[in-house]
DRENMI-520577 format. One line per 5 residues: their letters; for each residue x, y, z of N, C-alpha, C. Coordinates in Angstrom, 3 decimals. Example, Ala and Ser with C-alpha at 12.3 -4.5 7.8 and 13.67 -1.06 7.14 Angstrom:
<nodes>
as) 13.190,-5.690,7.800,12.300,-4.500,7.800,13.200,-3.300,7.800 | 12.850,-2.250,7.080,13.670,-1.060,7.140,12.900,0.030,7.870 $
</nodes>
This chain:
<nodes>
xxxxx) 1.063,-0.702,0.119,-0.098,0.043,0.003,1.188,1.234,0.021 | 0.799,1.936,-0.842,1.200,3.431,-1.005,0.865,4.454,0.395 | 2.349,4.766,0.354,1.311,5.960,1.463,1.292,7.755,1.030 | 0.214,7.933,1.242,0.381,9.167,0.556,0.251,10.299,1.062 | 0.989,11.267,0.299,1.582,12.678,1.371,0.691,13.785,2.348 $
xxxxx) -0.241,12.820,1.836,-1.672,14.005,2.816,-2.021,13.304,4.254 | -1.286,12.111,4.332,-1.566,11.777,5.084,-1.414,11.880,6.344 | -0.015,12.404,6.342,0.171,13.261,7.989,0.158,14.862,8.326 | -0.781,14.827,7.065,-1.292,16.057,7.156,-2.831,16.093,8.117 | -3.195,15.483,8.159,-4.836,14.117,8.048,-4.451,14.420,9.757 $
xxxxx) -3.730,13.376,9.779,-3.367,13.108,11.171,-3.604,13.789,11.884 | -3.199,15.092,11.394,-2.525,16.336,12.285,-3.516,17.324,12.440 | -4.764,17.181,11.849,-5.464,18.402,11.638,-7.084,17.033,12.771 | -6.582,16.299,12.496,-7.571,15.540,13.457,-6.843,15.449,15.418 | -5.762,15.768,14.755,-5.410,16.515,16.634,-5.930,17.354,16.563 $
xxxxx) -6.285,18.265,16.123,-6.854,19.681,16.933,-7.989,20.336,16.385 | -9.164,19.233,15.275,-10.255,20.166,15.430,-10.997,18.992,15.085 | -12.693,19.693,14.928,-13.730,18.165,15.102,-14.152,17.768,14.440 | -13.903,18.445,13.202,-14.717,17.670,11.701,-13.514,18.047,10.907 | -12.785,17.264,10.111,-11.872,17.162,9.204,-12.596,15.898,7.534 $
xxxxx) -12.460,17.325,6.592,-13.334,17.004,5.403,-11.972,16.517,4.445 | -11.703,15.652,3.354,-10.930,15.359,2.302,-11.836,14.939,1.187 | -11.540,15.642,0.547,-12.183,15.918,-0.784,-11.110,15.122,-1.942 | -11.692,15.185,-3.143,-11.566,14.320,-4.417,-11.974,14.009,-5.366 | -11.725,13.434,-6.508,-12.893,12.966,-7.798,-12.412,11.577,-7.220 $
xxxxx) -13.671,10.618,-7.441,-13.185,9.370,-7.333,-12.115,8.232,-7.711 | -11.605,7.845,-7.239,-11.514,6.294,-7.004,-9.431,6.771,-6.739 | -9.837,8.321,-5.855,-8.085,9.251,-5.911,-7.757,8.864,-4.308 | -8.466,7.664,-4.470,-7.751,7.322,-2.742,-8.674,7.324,-1.256 | -9.567,8.236,-1.459,-9.965,8.455,-0.312,-10.665,7.405,0.876 $
xxxxx) -11.057,6.905,-0.130,-11.731,5.510,1.352,-10.040,4.351,2.054 | -9.278,4.857,1.035,-7.842,3.442,1.075,-7.860,4.753,2.659 | -7.543,5.713,2.226,-6.944,6.743,3.143,-7.404,7.063,4.515 | -8.467,6.645,4.483,-9.886,6.500,5.137,-9.564,5.698,6.187 | -9.553,4.271,5.662,-9.129,2.875,6.428,-7.790,2.802,6.780 $
xxxxx) -6.742,3.528,6.503,-5.866,3.173,6.918,-5.607,4.488,8.316 | -5.917,5.467,8.131,-6.134,6.289,8.939,-6.798,5.637,10.327 | -8.110,4.502,10.122,-8.432,4.683,11.301,-8.450,2.718,11.804 | -7.551,2.436,10.744,-7.194,0.798,11.701,-6.098,1.142,12.668 | -5.775,2.295,13.312,-4.867,1.865,14.080,-5.199,2.206,15.253 $
xxxxx) -7.017,2.795,14.971,-7.687,3.562,15.918,-9.249,2.958,16.363 | -9.711,3.368,17.580,-11.376,2.891,17.519,-12.374,3.576,16.360 | -11.544,4.281,16.074,-12.778,4.513,14.908,-13.514,4.033,13.345 | -14.703,4.207,14.322,-15.507,3.377,13.571,-15.967,4.015,11.781 | -15.515,3.301,10.733,-15.912,3.791,10.102,-16.944,2.943,8.356 $
xxxxx) -18.309,4.100,7.943,-19.609,4.103,7.975,-19.703,4.201,6.039 | -19.675,3.724,4.779,-19.948,4.459,4.298,-21.474,4.635,3.442 | -21.145,5.793,2.676,-23.113,6.424,1.752,-22.833,5.434,0.822 | -21.928,4.882,0.198,-21.995,4.008,-0.263,-22.951,3.066,-0.161 | -23.465,2.342,0.983,-23.470,1.111,1.354,-25.479,1.682,1.586 $
xxxxx) -26.107,1.653,1.120,-27.904,1.480,0.405,-28.318,1.552,2.113 | -28.365,0.623,2.909,-28.933,1.357,4.515,-28.408,1.996,4.862 | -27.337,2.505,5.135,-26.361,3.304,5.875,-27.149,4.565,5.463 | -26.748,4.746,3.931,-27.770,6.047,3.366,-29.064,6.147,3.503 | -29.555,5.504,3.461,-31.360,5.604,4.060,-30.825,5.367,5.795 $
xxxxx) -30.713,5.649,5.864,-30.788,5.988,7.943,-30.561,7.404,7.406 | -28.818,8.196,6.820,-28.754,9.451,6.456,-29.595,9.689,7.018 | -30.343,9.645,5.414,-31.297,11.162,4.674,-32.863,10.778,6.049 | -33.159,9.132,6.133,-34.247,9.516,7.315,-34.536,10.664,7.745 | -33.706,10.650,8.718,-33.347,10.921,10.007,-31.419,11.291,10.882 $
xxxxx) -31.309,12.921,9.954,-29.831,13.396,10.290,-29.691,12.956,11.452 | -30.252,13.427,11.975,-29.981,14.024,13.360,-29.508,12.871,14.347 | -31.171,12.097,14.776,-30.764,10.859,15.334,-29.316,9.371,14.177 | -29.757,9.822,13.366,-28.243,9.309,12.697,-27.218,9.429,13.432 | -26.707,10.814,13.264,-25.568,11.216,14.455,-25.333,11.749,15.817 $
xxxxx) -26.567,11.543,16.235,-26.429,10.970,17.934,-26.473,9.378,18.128 | -26.719,8.341,17.124,-26.425,7.830,17.443,-25.163,7.243,17.386 | -24.040,7.988,16.266,-22.342,7.846,16.349,-22.018,7.907,17.972 | -21.655,6.366,17.984,-20.470,6.155,19.444,-18.771,6.329,18.836 | -18.282,7.091,19.532,-17.012,7.848,19.924,-16.777,8.529,18.119 $
xxxxx) -15.062,8.594,17.289,-15.057,9.002,16.429,-15.448,7.852,14.918 | -15.738,8.743,14.238,-16.125,8.016,12.893,-15.905,8.758,11.761 | -16.061,7.973,10.882,-15.156,8.411,9.888,-16.947,7.740,8.311 | -17.092,9.333,7.635,-17.987,8.839,7.174,-17.858,9.350,5.744 | -17.505,7.774,5.007,-17.286,8.345,3.550,-18.544,8.487,2.903 $
xxxxx) -17.760,8.977,1.960,-19.257,10.087,-0.122,-20.229,10.625,1.306 | -19.857,11.334,1.897,-21.033,12.660,2.179,-21.782,13.324,1.528 | -21.094,13.535,0.729,-21.386,14.302,-0.666,-23.897,13.509,-0.626 | -23.555,12.503,-0.573,-24.922,12.391,-1.005,-26.288,12.218,0.157 | -25.637,12.567,1.562,-26.062,12.685,2.992,-25.451,14.180,2.790 $
xxxxx) -25.969,15.026,1.987,-25.765,16.935,2.833,-26.669,17.388,3.880 | -27.990,16.172,3.857,-28.507,16.434,5.136,-27.586,16.143,6.636 | -26.375,16.139,6.920,-25.551,15.436,8.099,-24.671,16.526,7.968 | -24.776,16.902,7.042,-23.683,18.499,7.787,-24.419,19.342,8.845 | -25.401,19.876,8.665,-26.466,20.378,9.784,-26.569,19.820,11.591 $
xxxxx) -26.390,18.167,11.478,-26.813,17.577,12.473,-25.397,17.268,12.602 | -24.636,17.001,12.051,-23.023,17.174,12.344,-22.747,18.582,13.374 | -23.108,19.593,13.073,-22.409,21.506,13.747,-23.392,21.207,14.679 | -24.768,20.735,15.225,-25.366,20.719,16.455,-24.798,19.541,17.241 | -24.279,18.923,16.356,-23.313,17.632,17.338,-21.719,18.511,17.768 $
xxxxx) -21.203,18.662,17.022,-19.997,19.289,17.307,-20.056,20.506,18.351 | -21.050,21.523,18.004,-21.321,22.340,18.820,-21.869,21.937,20.151 | -22.216,20.778,20.583,-22.117,20.098,22.279,-21.096,19.608,22.123 | -20.330,18.969,21.584,-18.865,18.383,21.981,-18.017,18.861,20.740 | -16.760,19.577,21.326,-16.268,20.071,20.419,-14.099,20.255,20.546 $
xxxxx) -14.543,18.194,21.060,-13.378,17.436,21.003,-12.650,17.052,19.205 | -11.410,17.434,19.729,-11.174,16.980,18.127,-10.856,15.826,17.280 | -10.959,15.794,16.353,-10.990,14.031,15.662,-12.847,14.067,15.280 | -13.189,14.434,16.294,-14.815,13.718,16.296,-15.439,13.055,14.437 | -14.885,13.807,13.573,-15.965,13.252,12.262,-14.566,12.964,10.971 $
xxxxx) -14.359,12.279,10.597,-13.384,12.551,9.425,-14.518,12.255,8.159 | -14.769,13.092,7.248,-15.653,13.076,6.134,-14.677,13.095,4.793 | -15.392,12.068,4.052,-14.949,11.920,2.871,-15.380,12.322,1.257 | -15.850,13.063,0.413,-16.625,13.272,-0.218,-16.048,13.729,-2.231 | -16.819,13.771,-2.180,-15.833,13.724,-4.323,-16.289,15.594,-4.551 $
xxxxx) -15.155,16.078,-4.983,-15.283,17.338,-4.921,-15.813,18.784,-4.961 | -17.289,17.812,-5.563,-18.487,19.010,-5.298,-18.524,19.516,-4.253 | -18.725,18.443,-3.201,-19.242,18.708,-1.497,-18.660,19.871,-1.207 | -17.709,20.783,-1.598,-17.531,22.341,-1.460,-18.081,23.251,-1.996 | -18.897,22.500,-3.305,-20.286,23.456,-3.710,-21.180,23.474,-3.113 $
xxxxx) -21.037,22.779,-2.382,-22.690,22.552,-1.300,-23.349,23.820,-0.528 | -24.062,25.026,-1.076,-24.290,25.476,-0.012,-24.387,25.609,1.670 | -24.671,23.793,2.193,-24.905,23.610,3.191,-23.293,23.677,3.813 | -22.439,23.245,3.237,-21.129,22.768,3.886,-20.513,23.829,4.479 | -20.164,25.208,4.009,-19.886,26.300,4.074,-20.284,26.469,5.403 $
xxxxx) -21.292,26.894,5.208,-22.290,27.323,5.957,-22.826,26.880,7.910 | -22.721,25.871,7.371,-22.863,24.333,8.570,-21.838,24.100,8.938 | -20.635,24.041,8.775,-19.375,23.957,9.607,-18.099,24.905,9.630 | -18.176,26.272,9.610,-17.691,27.225,9.518,-17.383,27.230,10.336 | -16.110,27.456,10.702,-15.117,27.548,12.272,-14.922,25.571,12.517 $
xxxxx) -15.165,25.123,12.134,-15.315,23.735,12.880,-14.063,22.489,11.859 | -13.982,23.173,10.619,-13.611,22.107,10.318,-12.787,22.554,8.882 | -11.545,21.311,8.823,-10.696,21.309,8.059,-10.363,20.788,6.670 | -10.630,21.147,5.291,-10.271,20.410,4.256,-9.171,20.535,3.434 | -8.963,18.741,3.439,-7.587,18.848,2.098,-8.157,17.596,1.115 $
xxxxx) -7.749,18.109,0.185,-7.765,17.708,-1.190,-6.737,16.527,-1.796 | -7.534,15.367,-1.771,-6.229,14.545,-2.224,-6.648,13.708,-3.481 | -5.338,14.444,-4.512,-5.326,13.847,-5.972,-4.654,12.802,-6.090 | -5.225,11.893,-7.174,-5.383,10.641,-8.058,-3.046,10.075,-7.076 | -3.458,9.215,-7.285,-2.055,8.731,-6.957,-0.418,8.957,-7.677 $
xxxxx) 0.099,9.730,-7.091,1.427,10.535,-7.906,2.769,9.877,-7.905 | 3.472,9.882,-9.010,4.580,9.299,-9.256,5.543,9.333,-8.066 | 5.550,10.302,-7.041,6.483,10.932,-6.394,5.550,9.594,-5.146 | 4.076,9.206,-4.805,4.372,8.498,-3.958,3.887,7.037,-4.696 | 4.099,6.770,-5.619,4.683,5.549,-6.387,5.526,4.974,-6.032 $
xxxxx) 7.040,5.520,-5.529,8.460,6.195,-5.526,8.605,5.846,-4.139 | 7.775,6.356,-3.139,8.106,6.447,-2.049,8.850,7.843,-1.839 | 8.711,8.968,-2.608,9.644,9.710,-2.261,8.850,11.199,-2.499 | 9.186,11.978,-1.173,8.649,13.453,-1.409,8.259,13.573,-2.026 | 7.134,14.549,-2.605,7.054,15.702,-3.487,5.901,16.016,-3.540 $
xxxxx) 5.791,17.380,-4.036,3.996,17.868,-4.243,3.385,18.087,-5.372 | 4.499,17.809,-6.704,3.978,18.120,-8.054,2.550,18.201,-8.303 | 1.677,17.066,-7.998,0.669,16.881,-8.510,-0.108,18.479,-7.822 | 0.076,18.731,-6.706,-0.720,19.960,-5.978,-0.038,21.177,-7.037 | 1.408,20.800,-7.563,1.585,22.715,-7.890,0.863,22.302,-9.331 $
xxxxx) 0.655,21.051,-10.137,0.520,21.015,-11.735,-0.811,21.635,-11.726 | -1.612,21.025,-10.603,-3.334,21.878,-10.456,-3.600,23.215,-10.119 | -2.060,23.304,-9.725,-2.572,24.617,-8.920,-2.450,26.224,-9.837 | -3.683,26.869,-9.525,-3.752,28.100,-10.749,-4.161,28.726,-9.638 | -4.339,30.582,-10.197,-4.306,31.692,-9.182,-3.793,31.880,-7.543 $
xxxxx) -5.165,31.951,-6.876,-4.302,31.932,-5.819,-3.928,30.363,-5.016 | -4.126,29.243,-5.694,-3.506,27.967,-5.382,-2.701,28.231,-6.308 | -1.413,29.025,-6.307,-0.414,28.897,-7.256,0.766,29.288,-5.936 | 1.931,28.288,-6.505,3.288,28.290,-5.516,3.600,30.008,-5.429 | 3.680,30.408,-3.533,3.926,31.386,-3.514,4.967,32.171,-4.487 $
xxxxx) 6.577,31.695,-4.849,7.063,31.870,-6.037,6.611,32.671,-7.758 | 5.149,31.651,-8.285,4.601,32.002,-8.722,3.717,33.720,-9.217 | 3.482,33.907,-7.191,2.294,34.361,-7.697,3.130,36.115,-6.239 | 4.190,35.994,-6.161,4.505,36.394,-5.195,3.984,36.837,-3.892 | 3.456,35.867,-3.132,3.743,36.594,-2.338,2.734,35.435,-0.725 $
xxxxx) 2.636,34.899,0.292,1.823,33.950,0.823,1.267,33.269,0.809 | 1.038,32.162,0.977,0.253,30.297,0.456,-0.832,31.556,0.708 | -1.279,31.715,2.048,-2.721,32.041,2.587,-2.716,33.189,2.293 | -4.900,33.464,1.714,-5.045,34.573,1.567,-5.010,35.867,2.783 | -4.880,35.263,3.984,-5.154,35.805,5.083,-4.972,34.836,6.471 $
xxxxx) -4.657,35.785,7.328,-4.648,35.304,8.662,-5.522,34.223,9.060 | -6.503,33.823,9.817,-7.039,32.915,10.376,-7.604,32.799,11.671 | -9.085,32.964,12.454,-9.001,32.848,13.267,-7.778,32.404,14.336 | -7.604,30.951,13.631,-6.579,29.876,14.855,-5.444,30.507,14.709 | -4.865,31.029,13.323,-4.033,31.222,13.182,-3.381,32.631,13.616 $
xxxxx) -4.058,33.435,14.135,-4.454,34.601,15.197,-4.370,34.397,16.456 | -4.947,33.314,16.961,-5.032,33.115,18.472,-3.752,32.213,18.123 | -2.892,31.738,17.455,-1.947,30.530,17.976,-0.863,31.790,17.954 | -0.708,32.019,17.417,-0.003,33.382,16.908,0.404,34.042,18.282 | -1.248,34.546,18.705,-0.626,35.344,20.354,-0.725,34.029,20.981 $
xxxxx) -0.502,32.972,21.011,0.209,31.873,22.408,1.764,32.175,21.947 | 2.112,32.348,21.116,3.844,32.356,20.755,3.612,31.392,19.989 | 2.809,30.489,19.234,2.902,29.431,18.327,2.707,29.878,17.094 | 3.791,29.400,15.989,4.079,29.436,14.917,2.766,29.681,14.348 | 2.421,29.994,12.833,1.819,30.287,11.418,1.640,29.263,11.174 $
xxxxx) 0.003,28.845,10.968,-0.427,27.351,10.215,0.973,27.238,9.136 | 1.522,28.546,8.413,2.306,28.087,7.523,3.419,26.623,7.873 | 3.867,27.031,9.168,5.160,26.234,9.528,4.890,24.446,9.362 | 3.350,24.663,8.838,2.705,23.112,9.185,3.428,22.108,7.402 | 4.098,23.776,7.022,4.256,22.686,5.395,3.079,22.671,5.155 $
xxxxx) 2.288,22.657,4.129,0.998,22.501,4.224,0.807,22.339,2.767 | 0.199,21.465,2.053,-0.466,21.621,0.401,-0.941,22.639,0.004 | -0.900,23.555,-0.864,-1.422,24.204,-1.746,-3.246,23.965,-1.961 | -3.566,22.473,-1.726,-4.490,22.710,-2.694,-5.626,22.521,-1.449 | -5.449,23.005,0.077,-6.207,22.632,0.894,-6.733,23.904,0.828 $
xxxxx) -8.079,24.283,1.233,-8.515,25.214,1.832,-9.255,25.641,3.201 | -9.476,26.972,3.433,-10.022,27.751,4.557,-10.695,28.139,4.974 | -12.392,27.573,5.424,-13.847,27.877,5.976,-13.374,28.943,7.069 | -14.263,30.360,6.355,-14.249,31.062,7.780,-15.582,32.244,7.339 | -15.714,32.620,8.305,-16.765,33.419,8.942,-18.093,32.958,7.000 $
xxxxx) -18.273,32.020,6.563,-19.085,31.178,5.807,-18.370,31.379,4.573 | -17.607,31.878,4.443,-16.745,31.452,2.873,-15.360,30.469,3.072 | -15.019,30.104,2.203,-13.852,29.033,2.173,-12.561,30.266,1.323 | -11.707,30.170,1.614,-10.343,30.883,0.557,-9.801,29.958,0.570 | -8.561,29.730,-0.505,-8.063,28.913,-0.086,-6.745,29.455,0.350 $
xxxxx) -5.752,27.800,1.233,-4.552,28.398,1.770,-4.033,27.083,1.669 | -3.002,26.909,2.361,-1.826,25.877,2.763,-2.907,24.723,3.576 | -2.683,25.211,4.845,-3.763,24.482,5.595,-5.168,25.099,5.606 | -6.487,24.057,6.105,-7.539,25.153,5.900,-7.996,25.004,7.084 | -7.776,25.373,7.892,-7.937,25.728,9.293,-9.352,26.854,9.456 $
x) -10.177,26.010,9.733,-11.530,26.890,9.826,-12.250,27.850,11.151 $
</nodes>
């Protein structure tokens, strides 16, 4: 099994954020990544590709989320966007980090409920299909840079930093003497959701 470059960044996000969302196209390896992350923990993995799970999630989103015990991973969450408001309510009651690991196709970010429901509660990371560097087991972010355009382009191409502006989290960390989020060296394809809008940044710290 190939180790994905995004894996350590998702692990780090799970350590300090209630909801972590991994987006990417089908067959990019999202389900495999989730299984890898969950294998060394007690995290339960549910996929909304399973008809009974999807039916339960759509029929009673609040009851579905309330019935989840412990940390959980929900695969293909875009199939039941109704869950997002239920997750928001649950996180508002219990903001422990790492409670929800979600995956979805890239278009999940266009759903109006995503940014509205999970503002300041979510960390978003993009997983691209397996890269040559990952196959070879070498470091690199060539895929992210290849697809980076406009505000997603590398800093040297834009003449500015990755982030479009400090987030509440970054400001708070700087106030405690902790390094800015850019110190994580996060990939350029992450997004930061804050104040109801999503801006592109290396670590989508909401």
